[in-house]
C-alpha positions as CSV (number, residue, x, y, z in Angstrom):
1,M,201.5,207.0,-10.8
2,P,198.3,208.7,-11.7
3,D,196.6,205.3,-11.3
4,I,197.7,205.1,-7.6
5,Q,196.5,208.6,-6.9
6,Q,193.2,207.9,-8.8
7,D,192.7,204.6,-6.8
8,G,193.4,206.4,-3.5
9,W,191.0,209.2,-4.4
10,N,188.3,206.6,-5.4
11,E,188.7,204.8,-2.1
12,W,188.7,208.1,-0.1
13,S,185.6,209.4,-2.0
14,K,183.8,206.1,-1.2
15,H,184.8,206.4,2.4
16,V,183.6,210.0,2.6
17,L,180.4,209.1,0.8
18,K,179.7,206.2,3.3
19,E,180.4,208.6,6.2
20,L,178.0,211.2,4.8
21,Q,175.3,208.5,4.4
22,R,175.9,207.4,8.0
23,L,175.7,210.9,9.2
24,N,172.5,211.5,7.2
25,N,171.0,208.3,8.7
26,G,171.9,209.5,12.1
27,Q,170.4,212.9,11.5
28,D,167.2,211.3,10.2
29,S,167.1,209.2,13.4
30,I,167.5,212.3,15.5
31,R,164.8,214.1,13.6
32,A,162.4,211.2,14.2
33,E,163.2,211.1,17.9
34,L,162.8,214.9,18.1
35,H,159.4,214.5,16.4
36,E,158.4,211.9,19.0
37,L,159.6,214.1,21.8
38,R,157.6,217.1,20.4
39,N,154.5,214.9,20.2
40,G,155.1,213.7,23.8
41,L,155.6,217.2,25.0
42,A,152.3,218.3,23.3
43,K,150.5,215.5,25.1
44,V,152.1,216.4,28.4
45,S,151.1,220.1,27.8
46,A,147.5,219.0,27.1
47,I,147.4,216.9,30.3
48,E,148.9,219.9,32.2
49,N,146.1,222.1,30.9
50,D,143.5,219.5,32.0
51,V,145.0,219.3,35.4
52,I,144.9,223.1,35.7
53,E,141.3,223.2,34.7
54,L,140.5,220.4,37.2
55,K,142.2,222.4,40.0
56,M,140.2,225.5,39.1
57,W,137.0,223.4,39.0
58,K,137.8,221.8,42.4
59,R,138.6,225.2,43.9
60,N,135.2,226.6,42.6
61,V,133.3,223.5,43.9
62,T,135.1,223.7,47.3
63,E,134.0,227.4,47.6
64,I,130.4,226.3,47.1
65,T,130.3,223.2,49.2
66,S,132.5,220.7,50.9
67,P,132.7,217.0,49.9
68,T,130.9,216.0,53.1
69,Q,128.1,218.4,52.3
70,L,127.9,216.9,48.8
71,Q,127.7,213.4,50.3
72,E,124.9,214.4,52.6
73,L,123.1,216.1,49.7
74,V,123.3,212.9,47.7
75,K,121.9,210.9,50.6
76,K,119.0,213.4,51.0
77,V,118.2,213.2,47.3
78,N,118.2,209.4,47.4
79,D,115.9,209.5,50.5
80,L,113.5,211.9,48.7
81,E,113.4,209.6,45.6
82,S,112.6,206.7,47.8
83,F,109.9,208.6,49.6
84,K,108.4,209.7,46.2
85,I,108.2,206.1,45.0
86,K,106.6,205.0,48.2
87,A,104.1,207.9,48.2
88,I,103.1,207.2,44.6
89,A,102.6,203.5,45.4
90,I,100.5,204.2,48.5
91,F,98.4,206.9,46.6
92,G,97.8,204.4,43.8
93,F,96.8,201.7,46.3
94,V,94.4,204.1,48.1
95,Q,92.8,205.1,44.8
96,L,92.3,201.5,43.9
97,A,90.8,200.7,47.3
98,M,88.4,203.7,47.1
99,T,87.4,202.6,43.6
100,V,86.7,199.1,44.9
101,I,84.7,200.4,47.9
102,I,82.7,202.8,45.7
103,G,82.1,199.9,43.3
104,L,80.9,197.6,46.1
105,M,78.6,200.4,47.5
106,A,77.0,200.8,44.1
107,I,76.0,197.2,43.9
């Protein structure tokens, strides 16, 4: 009789051990998923902070100027840069022409 009880206990202990291992694997899997979720939540939190900063920046910029005014300002700056390039080119040409005229007068 003791052999039957011993065999039953061995079977039962193997079953319990397998269940404990299965539960441990499940718990490890849950820990890994929880870790991934925490990482994802940290990324979302960082993005949320960036969005908040962008909203604050936009609010500050809107208080200073409107997008239409910024667009007009960019156009004016481009026009001034174009004028500067033309003025420098004309001034250089006039200086060259004056140098040639003075050179011809000296001959």
